[in-house]
N, C-alpha and C positions, 0 to 999 in steps of 0.2 A: 700105124706105129712104125717108127724108123728102126733100122737094124740096131742102132745104138740103144734105143729105148728097149727093144726086145732083149738084147743081151744084158742090159742093166737090171732086168727083172731078178736075176740071181742075187745081185748085191742087195736089192731092195728087200727081198725075202729074208736074207740073212740079217739085215738091219732090224726088221720087224721081230725076228726070233730073239735077237739079243735084247731088245727092248722088253719083250714079254718075259724073258728069263729074269731080267732085273725086277720086273713087277712081281713075279712069282716069289723071288727072294724077299722082297719088301713085305709082301703079304704074309709069308711064312714067319718073318721076324716079328710082325705085329700080331702073330697068333690068329691069323684070319681064319674064317670058317672053311671047312673042308670042301664044301661044294664049290666055292669060288676058286680054291686052289686046284681042284680037279678040272674045272672048266679051263683054267689057264694052261694046265698041263696038256689037256686034250687039244687046245688050240695050238700050242707049241708043237706037239707031235704031228698034227695035220700040216702045219707049215713046213716042218722038216721033211715030211713025205713029199709035199709039193716041190720043195727045193731039189730033192734028189731026182724026182721025175724030170723036172725042168733041166737040171744039169745033164742028165743022160741024153735028153732030146737035143739040147744045144751042142753037146759034145759030138754027137753023130752029125749034126748039120755043119759044124765048124770043120770037122775032118773030111767032109765030103767036098770041100773046096779044092779046086785044082791047084792053086798056088799054095805050096807048103809053107812058105814064109808068112803069108797072110794068115793061114790057119793057125800056125804056131803063135803068131802075135796075138790073135784074138783069144786063143786058149789061155795063154799066159796072163793076159789082161783080165779076162772075165771068169775063167774057171779056176785059175790059180792065184789071182790077186797080186801078181808080180808088179813091181814098180817099173816105170818107163826106163830108168837106167839099167835095171836088170834085164829087161826085154832087149834093149839095144845090145848089151854085152852078149847075151845068149844067141842073138841073131848075127853077131859079129859085125855090128855097126859101131863106129866110134862116136856118133852123135845121137844122143837120146832125142834131141830136138827134131832131127830128121825122121826118126821112127815115129814120133808123136804127130808131127805136122804134115808129113808126106805119106809115109807108109800106112799109118793108121786110117786116114780117110779112104785111102785106096782099098784097104782090107775091108772096111765097112761097106764100101760101094760094091765090092765083089760078093760079100756076104748077102747084101741086099738082093742080089739076083737069085739067091737060093730061096728066099722067103716068098 
């Protein structure tokens, strides 16, 4: 698993949670059986717990990086869901393209060393 794939796990879990929450709402609107609703709720709770644990683990790993700009970039991208433009502004770069095309691959390569 690459560093990018590893970090994207957070986003993937959140996507699954949102999808299951939608299913739960649809089932509730259709007056679905309580057993199915409870199974969905349990699955959502388990995924939320997994997401929290993974976020804590990744937060520690990201902030263990020696380069503070790289760790800030990865944290903003994967933990906070910030746009490339917002990341560039917060890191005081005028070009979001530079941040995405140059700094981001470097940050991933540096993070890869931790894994």
